[in-house]
C-alpha positions in Angstrom: -12.5 18.6 -0.2 -13.2 20.7 -3.2 -9.7 20.3 -4.6 -10.1 16.5 -4.8 -11.8 14.5 -7.6 -12.9 11.0 -6.9 -11.7 8.2 -9.3 -15.0 6.3 -9.7 -13.3 3.5 -11.6 -10.8 2.6 -8.8 -11.3 -0.6 -6.9 -10.7 1.2 -3.6 -11.7 4.8 -2.7 -9.3 7.0 -4.6 -9.0 10.7 -5.3 -6.9 12.8 -7.6 -5.7 16.3 -6.7 -7.9 18.5 -8.8 -5.8 21.6 -9.4 -2.4 22.5 -10.7 -1.6 24.8 -7.8 -2.4 22.3 -5.1 0.2 20.3 -3.2 -0.3 17.6 -0.6 -0.4 19.0 3.0 -1.7 18.2 6.5 -5.2 19.2 5.4 -5.2 16.2 3.1 -4.0 13.9 5.9 -6.9 15.3 8.0 -9.3 14.5 5.1 -8.0 10.9 4.9 -8.3 10.5 8.7 -11.9 11.9 8.7 -12.9 9.6 5.8 -11.4 6.6 7.6 -13.1 7.3 10.9 -16.5 7.8 9.2 -16.3 4.9 6.7 -13.7 2.4 8.1 -12.4 1.9 4.5 -9.0 2.2 2.8 -8.5 5.4 0.9 -5.8 7.0 -1.3 -5.0 10.4 -2.8 -3.1 10.2 -6.0 -0.6 13.0 -6.7 -0.2 12.0 -10.4 -2.7 13.3 -12.9 -4.2 10.0 -14.2 -3.9 6.2 -14.5 -1.8 6.4 -17.7 1.0 8.6 -16.1 4.5 7.2 -16.4 5.1 7.7 -12.6 2.5 7.2 -9.8 2.7 8.8 -6.4 -0.1 8.1 -3.8 -0.7 8.7 -0.2 -2.5 5.6 1.1 -4.3 4.7 4.3 -4.7 1.0 4.9 -6.1 -0.9 7.9 -4.7 -3.6 10.2 -7.9 -5.6 9.8 -7.5 -6.1 6.0 -5.6 -8.8 4.2 -3.3 -7.6 1.4 -2.5 -10.5 -1.0 1.1 -11.4 -1.7 2.0 -10.3 -5.2 4.9 -9.2 -7.4 5.7 -6.9 -10.2 7.9 -8.2 -13.0 9.4 -4.8 -14.0 8.3 -2.3 -11.3 9.7 -1.6 -7.9 7.9 0.4 -5.3 9.1 2.8 -2.6 7.2 3.3 0.6 7.7 6.3 2.9 5.8 5.8 6.1 3.9 8.9 7.2 2.0 7.4 10.2 1.8 4.0 11.9 3.9 0.9 11.6 3.8 -1.7 8.8 5.6 -5.0 8.3 6.8 -5.9 4.8 7.3 -9.5 4.0 9.3 -10.9 1.1 8.6 -14.5 0.0 10.5 -17.0 -2.0 8.8 -18.3 -5.2 7.4 -21.3 -3.3 5.9 -19.1 -0.5 8.4 -19.3 2.3 9.3 -16.1 4.1 12.6 -14.8 2.9 12.8 -11.5 4.9 10.5 -9.5 7.1 11.1 -5.8 7.9 9.3 -3.2 10.1 8.7 0.2 8.6 7.7 3.0 11.0 7.1 6.7 10.7 9.8 8.4 8.7 11.3 5.2 7.3 11.7 4.6 3.6 11.6 1.1 2.1 12.2 -0.1 -1.4 10.3 -3.3 -2.4 12.3 -5.4 -4.7 11.4 -6.0 -8.3 10.1 -9.5 -9.3 9.8 -10.8 -5.7 6.5 -11.8 -4.0 5.7 -9.4 -1.2 3.0 -8.3 1.1 2.6 -5.7 3.8 0.8 -5.9 7.1 -0.2 -2.8 9.1 0.9 -3.3 12.7 -0.9 -0.3 14.0 -4.7 0.1 13.7 -4.0 1.8 10.3 -1.0 3.1 8.4 -0.6 6.1 6.1 2.3 6.0 3.7 3.5 7.5 0.4 3.9 4.9 -2.4 5.9 5.8 -5.4 6.2 3.5 -8.5 6.5 3.4 -12.2 3.2 3.7 -14.2 1.0 3.3 -15.9 -1.4 1.1 -13.9 -2.3 -1.9 -16.1 -5.1 -3.8 -14.3 -4.4 -7.2 -15.9 -0.6 -7.1 -16.0 0.4 -4.9 -13.0 0.3 -7.5 -10.2 1.1 -11.2 -10.4 -0.3 -13.4 -7.7 1.5 -16.6 -6.7 0.1 -20.0 -7.5 0.6 -20.9 -3.8 -1.8 -18.1 -2.8 -4.7 -20.4 -3.2 -3.2 -22.7 -0.5 -2.3 -19.7 1.6 -4.9 -20.0 4.3 -6.0 -17.4 6.8 -4.3 -19.3 9.6 -1.0 -19.0 7.8 -1.6 -15.3 7.4 -2.4 -15.1 11.2 0.9 -16.9 11.9 2.8 -14.4 9.8 0.9 -11.5 11.4 1.7 -12.8 14.8 5.4 -13.1 13.9 5.4 -9.4 12.8 4.7 -8.4 16.4 8.1 -9.8 17.4 9.9 -7.5 15.0 11.8 -5.0 17.0 11.7 -1.4 15.8 
């Protein structure tokens, strides 16, 4: 799309809206879906102007097949507003045990707690959601990964993933 500018420094495919008059609409959702169908990769469109903005809003597509590492943010909460699909959010204790598990589906809004390890697992083939959080994005200090993550094996992840299917929504 001509009104999107790719962020070539991002670790996943990311775009910024490239005009002051533009707002996010269904044509952007269609762009995200076409990109996903063609490339089978996660993608995001940032509604904020740049990495150093004090508030970040992003529309994100993530896939069921990917593993999203448990992490926490010491001073930043996040809010998710589900646009399409279903996603489980899992909150962990500091030693890696599951504290809570919640299903978020289209139209739901979820606030991830500050300073708690969490992850999310797309339940549908892919999810599209709006994420809102405090900026700026600081690569080295933004996310803290737990020490127990090294011991967190794929079979543990598969057990958790399987458990999310039993969540009623």
